C-alpha positions in Angstrom: 90.4 128.2 219.8 93.2 129.4 217.4 93.3 132.9 216.0 93.1 131.4 212.3 90.4 129.2 210.7 91.5 125.6 211.1 90.6 124.6 207.4 92.4 127.4 206.0 95.6 126.9 208.3 95.5 123.0 207.4 95.4 123.9 203.5 98.1 126.3 204.0 100.4 124.0 205.9 99.8 121.2 203.4 100.7 123.2 200.5 103.9 124.3 202.2 104.8 120.8 203.3 104.4 119.7 199.6 106.8 122.3 198.5 109.3 121.4 201.2 109.4 118.1 199.7 109.5 119.1 196.2 112.6 121.5 197.2 114.2 118.5 199.0 113.8 116.2 195.9 115.3 119.0 193.8 118.2 119.2 196.2 118.7 115.4 196.0 118.6 115.6 192.2 121.4 118.2 192.4 123.5 116.2 194.7 123.5 113.4 192.2 124.3 115.6 189.4 127.4 117.0 191.3 128.5 113.7 192.1 128.5 112.6 188.7 130.2 115.8 187.6 133.1 115.1 189.9 133.7 111.9 187.8 133.1 113.6 184.3 134.9 116.8 183.8 133.0 119.7 182.2 129.3 118.7 183.1 128.9 121.2 186.1 128.0 124.7 184.9 127.6 128.1 186.9 124.1 128.0 186.1 123.7 125.0 188.4 124.2 127.6 191.2 121.0 129.4 190.5 119.2 126.1 190.6 120.6 125.5 194.1 119.6 128.9 195.1 116.2 128.2 193.8 116.0 124.8 195.4 117.2 126.0 199.0 114.8 129.2 198.7 111.7 126.8 198.0 112.8 124.7 201.2 113.3 127.7 203.4 110.3 129.8 202.4 108.0 126.8 202.5 109.3 126.0 206.2 108.8 129.6 207.1 105.3 129.4 206.1 104.5 126.1 207.8 106.1 127.3 211.1 104.3 130.9 211.0 101.0 129.4 210.4 101.2 126.6 213.2 102.6 129.2 215.7 100.0 131.8 214.2 103.1 134.2 214.0 101.8 137.4 212.4 105.4 138.8 211.8 106.3 135.4 210.1 103.3 135.4 207.9 104.2 139.1 207.0 107.6 138.0 206.0 106.2 135.0 204.0 103.7 137.4 202.4 106.5 139.9 201.3 108.7 136.9 199.8 105.7 135.5 197.9 105.3 138.9 196.4 108.8 139.2 195.5 108.7 135.7 194.1 105.7 136.5 192.0 107.3 139.6 190.5 110.4 137.7 189.7 108.6 134.8 188.0 106.5 137.2 185.7 109.7 139.1 184.7 111.5 135.6 183.8 108.6 134.5 182.0 108.5 137.8 179.9 112.2 137.6 179.3 111.8 134.0 178.1 109.1 135.2 175.5 111.0 138.0 174.3 114.2 136.0 174.0 112.4 133.1 172.3 111.4 135.2 169.4 115.0 136.5 169.0 116.5 133.2 169.3 114.4 131.7 166.5 115.5 134.2 163.9 119.1 133.5 164.8 118.6 129.6 165.1 117.1 129.0 161.8 119.3 131.8 159.9 121.5 130.7 156.7 124.4 131.9 158.6 124.1 129.1 161.3 123.8 126.7 158.4 127.0 128.0 156.8 128.8 127.7 160.1 127.7 124.1 160.4 129.0 122.9 157.0 132.3 124.7 157.7 133.0 122.2 160.6 133.4 118.6 159.6 132.2 117.3 163.1 129.0 119.5 162.9 128.6 118.5 159.3 128.5 114.8 160.3 126.2 115.4 163.1 123.8 117.2 160.6 124.1 114.2 158.3 123.3 111.9 161.2 120.3 114.1 162.2 118.9 113.9 158.7 118.7 110.1 158.9 117.3 110.2 162.4 114.9 113.1 162.0 113.9 112.6 158.3 115.0 116.2 157.4 117.2 117.8 154.9 119.6 120.8 155.5 119.7 123.0 158.3 117.4 125.5 156.7 116.5 123.5 153.8 118.0 121.3 150.7 119.5 124.6 149.3 122.2 124.4 152.1 123.9 121.6 150.3 124.1 123.3 147.0 124.6 120.7 144.3 126.4 118.4 146.6 123.2 116.8 148.5 124.2 113.8 150.5 122.2 110.6 150.4 120.8 111.2 154.0 118.5 113.5 152.4 116.9 111.0 150.1 113.1 110.6 150.8 111.2 107.5 149.5 107.8 107.5 148.3 106.7 105.8 151.5 107.3 109.1 153.3 104.3 110.6 151.0 103.9 114.2 151.5 106.9 114.7 153.4 109.1 114.5 150.2 109.8 117.2 147.7 111.1 117.1 144.4 114.6 118.4 143.3 116.0 119.2 139.9 117.6 116.3 138.2 121.3 115.8 138.5 121.4 116.8 142.3 122.5 114.1 144.4 121.5 111.2 142.1 117.8 111.1 143.2 114.7 112.7 142.6 113.3 113.9 145.9 114.4 114.9 149.4 112.8 115.3 152.8 110.6 118.5 152.8 111.3 119.7 156.2 114.6 121.2 157.4 116.5 119.9 160.5 116.5 123.4 161.9 112.8 123.6 161.8 112.3 120.1 163.4 114.8 120.9 166.2 113.3 124.2 166.9 110.0 122.5 167.3 111.6 120.4 170.1 113.2 123.3 171.7 109.9 125.3 171.5 108.2 122.5 173.2 110.8 122.7 176.1 110.3 126.5 176.2 106.6 126.0 176.6 107.2 123.7 179.5 109.5 126.1 181.0 107.0 128.9 180.8 104.4 126.6 182.3 106.6 126.0 185.1 107.5 129.8 185.6 103.8 131.1 185.4 102.7 128.1 187.5 105.1 129.2 190.3 103.9 132.7 189.9 100.2 131.7 190.4 101.3 129.7 193.4 102.9 132.7 194.7 100.0 134.8 194.4 97.7 132.3 196.0 100.3 132.1 198.9 100.3 135.9 199.1 96.4 136.0 199.2 96.2 133.2 201.9 98.7 134.6 204.1 97.3 137.9 203.9 94.0 136.5 204.9 95.5 134.8 207.9 97.3 138.1 208.9 93.8 139.7 208.8 92.2 137.1 210.9 95.1 137.4 213.7 94.6 141.1 213.6 90.9 141.0 214.1 91.3 138.4 216.8 93.8 140.7 218.6 91.6 143.8 218.2 88.4 141.8 219.7 90.3 141.5 223.0 91.2 145.1 223.3 88.4 147.7 224.7 87.1 150.2 222.2 87.2 153.1 224.6 89.3 153.4 227.8 87.1 153.8 231.0 87.6 157.1 232.7 88.0 157.3 236.4 85.7 159.8 238.1 
């Protein structure tokens, strides 16, 4: 009979095997990205290194947990628990930084200064006009960005209903434009991505907490089993 409860060990090993597979899939995806990056210059970025570190760490830590549980190695489980604790702290810190950075980025992202920079560059200006057609929006912060030279891509027809708003006569040759700004719509997509990232970060933090609790429980079971085989008091010789 083992030192660790069979059901607990099976659950622990299963979860570690799952994360080994996930880490392996992530590494495979990174390899495909790198192969493509060799053909297309400028795609690979330094941030990819951190993703590599994350993927390899997942594989190594999950393999450590699986091996330590199978062999009922107390030192291996202690190392796994320490790594889970460190991972939990890092994930919480990353989540807090993302939340703080999000509020700062939103103020900068939708500021009039960004709109001015876009309209100064002809390529960016063309991209904005394309976005206005596709996203049914007008201006980066609003129709005011264009001044009196409102492009036709801002035109809003009655079929858009409440999404249209009126403008003074003589501006752009039409009476109504899209009510939403392109910055507002673009930020909504970015915010959705940030929420997914936060869910991913705090999800891993939760997994780290569970890994820490289960490994601590298994360490406790091994310690109890080892103590059970040692006499409580040494016998004296008379």
